[in-house]
C-alpha positions in Angstrom: -9.6 -20.5 -45.3 -13.3 -20.0 -46.2 -15.9 -20.5 -43.6 -17.4 -24.0 -43.6 -20.7 -25.2 -42.2 -20.6 -27.4 -39.2 -22.7 -30.5 -38.7 -26.3 -29.5 -38.1 -25.9 -26.0 -39.7 -27.4 -25.0 -43.0 -27.0 -22.1 -45.3 -29.6 -19.5 -46.3 -30.6 -18.7 -49.8 -31.1 -15.0 -48.8 -32.8 -12.4 -50.9 -33.9 -12.9 -54.6 -33.7 -16.6 -54.5 -36.7 -19.0 -54.9 -36.4 -22.0 -52.5 -38.3 -25.2 -53.6 -39.3 -27.6 -50.8 -41.1 -30.8 -50.2 -43.0 -32.2 -47.2 -43.3 -35.9 -48.1 -45.4 -36.8 -45.1 -48.1 -34.3 -46.2 -47.7 -35.0 -49.9 -46.9 -31.3 -50.3 -44.5 -29.5 -52.7 -44.0 -25.8 -52.8 -41.7 -22.8 -53.1 -40.8 -19.9 -50.9 -39.1 -16.6 -51.8 -38.0 -13.3 -50.3 -37.3 -10.5 -52.7 -35.3 -7.4 -51.7 -32.9 -5.5 -53.9 -34.5 -6.8 -57.1 -37.9 -5.6 -56.1 -36.7 -2.3 -54.7 -34.9 -1.5 -58.0 -37.9 -2.5 -60.0 -40.3 -0.3 -58.1 -38.0 2.7 -57.6 -37.5 2.9 -61.4 -41.1 3.9 -61.9 -41.7 5.8 -58.6 -45.1 4.3 -58.2 -47.5 5.6 -55.5 -47.3 3.4 -52.5 -50.6 1.5 -53.0 -49.6 0.7 -56.6 -46.1 -0.4 -55.6 -47.5 -2.7 -52.9 -50.0 -4.3 -55.4 -47.3 -4.8 -58.1 -44.9 -6.2 -55.5 -47.5 -8.9 -54.7 -47.9 -9.6 -58.4 -44.1 -10.0 -58.7 -43.9 -12.4 -55.8 -46.8 -14.5 -57.1 -45.3 -14.6 -60.6 -41.9 -15.7 -59.2 -43.6 -18.5 -57.2 -45.6 -19.7 -60.2 -43.0 -19.2 -62.9 -40.2 -21.0 -61.1 -42.1 -24.3 -61.7 -41.4 -24.1 -65.4 -39.4 -27.1 -66.6 -38.5 -25.7 -70.0 -37.0 -22.6 -71.5 -40.2 -20.6 -71.6 -42.0 -17.8 -69.9 -44.9 -17.3 -67.5 -46.8 -14.1 -67.9 -49.3 -12.9 -65.3 -51.6 -10.1 -66.3 -54.7 -8.4 -64.8 -57.3 -6.3 -66.7 -59.9 -4.7 -64.5 -62.1 -1.7 -63.9 -60.4 -0.4 -60.8 -58.0 2.5 -60.3 -55.2 0.1 -61.1 -56.5 -1.3 -64.3 -53.5 -3.4 -65.4 -50.7 -5.3 -63.8 -48.2 -7.3 -65.8 -45.3 -9.4 -64.6 -43.4 -12.1 -66.4 -40.8 -14.7 -65.4 -38.4 -16.3 -67.9 -37.1 -19.8 -67.2 -33.6 -18.4 -66.5 -34.9 -16.3 -63.6 -35.3 -13.0 -65.5 -38.2 -10.9 -64.2 -39.9 -7.7 -65.2 -43.1 -6.0 -64.2 -45.3 -3.0 -64.9 -48.5 -1.3 -63.5 -50.9 1.0 -65.2 -53.2 3.2 -63.1 -55.5 6.2 -63.3 -53.9 9.0 -61.1 -57.2 10.8 -60.4 -59.1 7.6 -59.5 -56.2 6.4 -57.3 -56.1 9.8 -55.5 -59.8 9.5 -54.7 -59.4 5.9 -53.5 -56.6 7.0 -51.2 -58.7 9.9 -49.8 -61.5 7.4 -49.1 -59.2 4.8 -47.6 -60.0 2.3 -50.3 -56.5 0.9 -50.9 -56.9 -2.8 -50.3 -55.7 -4.8 -53.3 -59.2 -6.0 -54.2 -60.4 -2.3 -54.1 -57.6 -1.1 -56.3 -58.1 -3.8 -58.9 -61.9 -3.8 -59.0 -63.6 -6.5 -61.2 -62.1 -8.0 -64.3 -59.8 -11.0 -65.1 -56.4 -12.4 -64.2 -54.7 -14.4 -67.0 -51.8 -16.7 -66.6 -50.0 -17.4 -69.9 -47.3 -20.0 -70.4 -45.2 -19.2 -73.5 -43.2 -22.4 -74.4 -41.2 -20.6 -77.0 -41.1 -20.4 -80.8 -43.2 -23.0 -82.7 -45.0 -24.1 -79.5 -48.6 -23.4 -78.6 -49.3 -21.0 -75.8 -51.4 -22.1 -72.8 -53.6 -19.6 -71.0 -55.8 -19.9 -68.0 -58.2 -17.1 -66.9 -59.9 -16.5 -63.6 -62.2 -13.7 -62.5 -61.2 -10.8 -60.3 -64.3 -10.3 -58.3 -63.3 -8.5 -55.1 -60.9 -11.0 -53.8 -57.2 -10.6 -52.9 -54.4 -11.8 -55.2 -53.9 -14.7 -52.8 -57.5 -15.8 -53.1 -57.5 -15.3 -56.9 -54.4 -17.6 -57.2 -56.1 -20.3 -55.1 -59.2 -20.1 -57.2 -57.2 -20.3 -60.4 -55.6 -23.6 -59.4 -58.8 -24.9 -58.2 -60.7 -24.1 -61.4 -58.0 -24.4 -64.1 -55.5 -26.9 -62.7 -57.7 -28.7 -60.2 -54.7 -28.8 -57.8 -55.3 -27.8 -54.1 -53.0 -24.8 -53.7 -52.5 -22.3 -50.9 -50.6 -19.0 -51.3 -49.3 -16.5 -48.8 -48.0 -13.0 -49.8 -46.5 -10.2 -47.8 -45.1 -6.7 -48.8 -43.6 -4.0 -46.7 -41.3 -1.0 -47.0 -38.7 -1.4 -44.3 -35.7 0.5 -43.0 -32.8 -1.9 -42.6 -29.6 -0.9 -40.8 -27.4 -2.1 -43.7 -29.3 0.3 -46.0 -28.1 3.4 -44.1 -31.6 4.4 -42.9 -33.1 4.3 -46.4 -36.6 2.7 -46.7 -36.5 -0.2 -49.2 -39.2 -2.4 -50.6 -39.3 -6.1 -49.6 -41.7 -8.8 -50.2 -42.1 -12.5 -49.6 -44.3 -15.4 -50.4 -44.9 -19.1 -50.1 -46.9 -21.5 -52.2 -47.8 -25.0 -51.4 -49.6 -27.6 -53.5 -51.1 -31.0 -52.6 -49.8 -33.6 -54.9 -50.6 -37.1 -53.6 -50.1 -40.3 -55.6 -53.8 -41.1 -55.5 -55.6 -38.4 -57.6 -58.9 -39.0 -55.8 -57.3 -37.5 -52.6 -57.1 -34.1 -54.4 -60.8 -33.5 -54.4 -62.0 -30.2 -53.1 -65.4 -28.7 -52.5 -66.7 -27.1 -55.7 -66.7 -23.3 -55.9 -70.1 -21.6 -55.6 -71.8 -21.7 -59.0 -69.4 -24.4 -60.3 -70.5 -27.2 -62.6 -70.1 -29.8 -59.9 -72.3 -28.1 -57.3 -75.3 -30.2 -56.2 -77.7 -29.7 -53.3 -78.0 -33.5 -52.9 -74.3 -34.2 -53.0 -72.4 -35.1 -49.8 -70.0 -32.3 -48.6 -66.5 -33.0 -49.8 -64.2 -33.7 -46.8 -60.7 -32.3 -47.0 -57.9 -34.8 -46.9 -56.3 -34.8 -43.5 -52.8 -34.0 -44.8 -54.1 -31.0 -46.8 -56.2 -29.8 -43.9 -53.1 -29.9 -41.7 -51.1 -27.9 -44.3 -53.9 -25.3 -44.4 -53.8 -25.1 -40.6 -50.0 -24.6 -40.6 -50.1 -22.0 -43.3 -52.7 -20.1 -41.3 -50.1 -19.6 -38.5 -47.7 -17.7 -40.8 -47.3 -14.0 -39.8 -46.9 -11.4 -42.5 -43.6 -10.2 -41.3 -42.2 -13.8 -41.2 -42.5 -14.0 -45.0 -40.2 -11.0 -45.6 -38.0 -10.7 -42.5 -34.4 -11.3 -43.7 -33.3 -12.5 -40.3 -35.7 -15.4 -40.6 -35.3 -16.4 -44.2 -37.2 -19.0 -46.2 -35.4 -22.0 -44.6 -36.0 -21.0 -41.0 -39.7 -20.4 -41.7 -40.0 -23.7 -43.5 -38.4 -25.5 -40.5 -40.8 -23.7 -38.1 -43.8 -24.8 -40.1 -42.8 -28.4 -41.0 -40.1 -29.7 -38.7 -42.4 -32.2 -37.1 -43.1 -33.8 -40.5 -39.7 -33.4 -42.1 -39.1 -30.8 -44.8 -36.6 -31.1 -47.6 -35.2 -27.9 -49.2 -33.8 -28.0 -52.7 -31.2 -25.7 -54.3 -32.6 -22.3 -55.0 -33.1 -20.4 -58.2 -31.9 -16.7 -58.4 -34.3 -14.1 -59.8 -33.2 -10.8 -61.3 -34.6 -7.6 -62.6 -33.8 -8.3 -66.3 -36.0 -6.9 -69.1 -36.1 -8.7 -72.4 -36.6 -5.6 -74.5 -34.0 -4.8 -77.2 -33.4 -2.4 -80.1 -33.8 -5.3 -82.6 -37.2 -6.3 -81.2 -38.6 -2.8 -81.3 -37.2 -2.2 -84.7 -39.0 -5.3 -85.9 -42.3 -3.9 -84.6 -41.8 -0.5 -86.2 -40.9 -2.3 -89.5 -44.5 -3.5 -89.6 -45.9 0.0 -89.4 -47.3 1.7 -92.5 -45.8 4.9 -93.8 -48.6 6.9 -92.2 -48.1 5.3 -88.8 -44.4 5.9 -89.0 -45.0 9.6 -89.9 -47.4 9.9 -86.8 -44.7 8.4 -84.6 -42.0 11.0 -85.5 -41.3 13.8 -83.0 -38.5 16.3 -83.6 -37.2 14.3 -86.5 -36.9 11.0 -84.7 -38.9 8.1 -83.3 -38.6 7.6 -79.5 -39.8 4.4 -77.8 -39.7 3.8 -74.1 -40.0 0.3 -72.7 -42.9 0.3 -70.2 -41.1 -2.3 -68.1 -37.6 -1.0 -67.7 -38.0 2.6 -68.9 -35.1 2.3 -71.3 -35.4 4.7 -74.3 -34.7 3.7 -77.9 -34.3 6.3 -80.7 -34.7 5.6 -84.4 -34.2 7.5 -87.6 -37.6 7.4 -89.5 -35.7 6.8 -92.7 -35.0 3.2 -91.5 -38.7 2.4 -92.0 -39.6 4.4 -95.1 -40.9 2.3 -97.9 -39.7 2.9 -101.4 -42.2 3.7 -104.2 -41.5 0.3 -105.8 -42.8 -1.5 -102.7 
């Protein structure tokens, strides 16, 4: 007979499952996640240097937390472009829970940064922009929001994005570590965790926040904006979260949510599984190559064939150049 939960017990979503939650007393909704095997496979495939792997892991967790809010069959794409040693991060989340991610970095600049001890996320990224794009599918317009990367962590950038673009009070916590777990046989594996909470009261005027420095709403004569008591309490509770609590598999998302919000009452909803699942295909790449000119096709040929590697999953596709050769009549 299968094991059954007793009264008062509750199950745990475990790794690679996004857990939505609601704290009605604080007008807060959010999501929590711990990623393990999915993240470790994703990072091991590229053998990134440790500082790059940590940064991309934060990007993956943030994308999972944001993308899981999609209510349609679309995709959320998070991408940075900046002037630091890690000049690009890309992660996307499809509505069915498929994720992929990629980082581009300058090896020489990264090595110098490591020698100088400049490996904080904001130092690796430098200045630039972070764009969040929502792709609603064919025949639907894309939506994109952009926020500056100006020496802040990804956590702070996410907060600023929602404050500027969505005008929704949002707090985010992210944590990444490489851990040795007993069940892994002594092998170090990547783990990461995160939690996102948003203040969504019925009365929109309760969502007001102080304007960001330099914002359009800033005024010397204006009265300081006082935080709503419920949101202020959420921020205080979030400040108590320890980094290891976010990714410790013995704690789990549900236990952490209970620790934070048991006095107010927290409701946990069924989770959504996320998986390392690239959307590349031979057909998609063939369609791109089909748009190349004859000269571009000729330049792409090496040893009599065209080889294309997916930057996300590293899968190699091989093509016969004859498939894309135009006839003279064309």
